[in-house]
C-alpha positions in Angstrom: 0.0 0.0 0.0 2.4 2.6 -1.3 1.9 5.7 -3.3 4.3 8.3 -4.5 3.6 11.9 -3.7 3.1 12.6 -7.5 0.6 9.8 -7.7 -1.4 11.3 -4.8 -1.3 14.8 -6.5 -2.7 13.2 -9.7 -5.5 11.5 -7.7 -6.3 14.7 -5.8 -9.3 15.6 -8.0 -10.6 12.0 -8.3 -10.2 10.9 -4.7 -8.8 7.6 -3.7 -10.8 4.5 -2.7 -9.1 1.7 -1.0 -10.2 -1.9 -0.8 -7.1 -4.1 -0.4 -5.9 -7.2 1.4 -2.6 -6.7 3.2 -0.3 -9.5 4.4 0.9 -8.7 7.9 2.2 -12.2 8.7 5.6 -10.8 9.8 3.8 -9.6 13.0 3.9 -13.2 14.2 7.7 -13.1 14.4 7.9 -9.5 15.7 5.3 -9.7 18.4 5.3 -12.5 21.0 1.6 -12.6 21.7 0.5 -13.0 18.1 0.6 -16.7 17.2 -1.0 -16.4 13.8 -2.7 -13.6 11.8 -4.8 -13.8 8.6 -4.3 -11.2 5.9 -6.2 -8.1 6.8 -8.7 -6.3 4.7 -8.3 -2.6 4.5 -11.3 -0.6 3.2 -11.6 3.2 3.1 -10.9 6.4 1.3 -8.4 9.2 1.2 -9.0 12.9 1.3 -6.1 14.4 -0.7 -4.9 18.0 -0.8 -1.6 19.6 -1.9 -0.2 19.5 1.6 -1.7 16.5 3.3 -3.4 13.1 2.8 -6.0 11.9 5.3 -7.0 8.2 5.2 -10.3 7.0 6.7 -9.8 3.3 7.1 -11.5 0.2 8.4 -9.1 -2.7 9.1 -10.6 -6.1 9.6 -9.0 -9.5 10.2 -8.4 -12.2 12.7 -5.5 -13.2 14.8 -4.7 -16.1 17.2 -3.7 -15.1 20.7 -2.9 -17.2 23.8 -5.6 -17.6 26.4 -4.5 -15.8 29.6 -5.7 -18.6 31.8 -4.9 -21.8 29.8 -2.5 -20.7 27.1 -4.5 -22.4 24.3 -5.0 -20.7 21.0 -7.9 -18.2 20.9 -9.3 -16.8 17.7 -9.6 -13.0 18.1 -11.4 -11.2 15.3 -10.9 -7.4 15.0 -12.4 -4.5 13.2 -10.6 -1.2 13.6 -11.8 2.2 12.4 -9.0 4.8 12.2 -8.2 8.1 10.6 -4.5 8.7 9.7 -3.1 12.0 8.3 0.2 12.2 6.4 1.9 15.6 5.8 3.2 16.0 2.3 4.7 19.4 3.2 5.6 19.2 6.9 6.4 22.9 7.4 2.8 23.9 6.9 1.4 22.5 10.1 1.8 22.6 13.9 4.0 19.8 15.1 1.9 19.2 18.1 -1.0 17.7 16.0 -1.1 14.0 15.4 0.4 13.6 11.9 2.6 11.1 10.1 5.5 12.5 8.1 6.1 11.1 4.6 9.5 9.5 4.4 11.1 10.6 1.1 8.7 10.6 -1.9 6.7 7.5 -1.0 3.8 7.3 1.4 3.6 3.7 2.8 0.5 2.7 4.9 1.7 -0.8 5.7 3.8 0.1 8.8 1.0 2.3 10.2 -1.5 -0.6 9.7 0.8 -3.0 11.6 1.2 -0.5 14.4 -2.6 -0.1 14.7 -3.1 -3.8 14.8 -0.5 -4.2 17.6 -2.2 -1.5 19.6 -5.5 -3.4 19.2 -4.2 -6.5 21.0 -6.1 -6.9 24.3 -4.2 -7.3 27.6 -6.1 -10.6 28.3 -8.0 -13.0 26.1 -9.9 -16.0 27.5 -11.1 -19.1 25.7 -14.7 -20.2 26.1 -14.0 -23.6 27.5 -11.7 -24.3 30.5 -11.5 -28.0 29.6 -9.7 -27.6 26.3 -7.2 -30.3 25.5 -3.6 -29.0 25.7 -4.6 -26.3 28.2 -2.6 -25.5 31.3 -3.5 -27.9 34.2 -6.1 -26.7 36.7 -4.9 -28.9 39.5 -1.8 -30.7 40.7 -0.2 -32.3 43.7 -1.5 -30.4 46.8 -3.0 -27.5 44.7 -6.0 -26.7 42.6 -7.5 -23.6 40.9 -10.7 -22.5 42.7 -13.2 -19.7 42.2 -13.4 -16.8 44.5 -16.8 -18.0 45.8 -15.4 -21.4 46.8 -12.5 -19.6 48.5 -14.7 -17.3 50.5 -17.1 -20.1 51.7 -14.2 -22.2 53.0 -13.8 -21.8 56.8 -10.6 -22.3 58.6 -11.0 -25.5 60.7 -9.4 -23.8 63.7 -12.2 -21.2 63.6 -15.1 -23.5 63.0 -16.2 -23.3 66.6 -16.3 -19.5 66.5 -18.5 -19.7 63.3 -21.0 -21.9 65.2 -21.0 -19.4 68.1 -22.2 -16.5 65.7 -24.8 -18.8 64.1 -26.4 -19.5 67.5 -26.3 -15.8 68.5 -28.3 -14.7 65.5 -31.2 -17.0 66.1 
């Protein structure tokens, strides 16, 4: 997804419609949480002027992430709406605004798309079923994973007599 600045100037009167499939499979090697990612579909349009290019994009795809509880693969579909602005003449605008600078004569959207996808990765992902084959064990010798409710209802045996005292006092 590259355009030269001269191509963008030629498309200025027509506008630019985008409907492309982008291969971002190198994110699997560069980001430890992404186990697999499908090619993403990028749909949108660009508003072009002589000094800037503003892209209104919808990025959709699916990636495989590890479950935070069991470490099994979880399919995570995503759909991201974003607006990215590139300055074709950087001296014309305030540097505090959120713009991307064009490197040389070529505007490349692919690194920006990869960055947006990485920012979309959630902190935790959970699989639907805890009993998945290949999942992390939920119990072992002298330990087991329990819910908070089970933990709260469990009474220390040394204090069992005290619990009975309060039950009798309430009635």
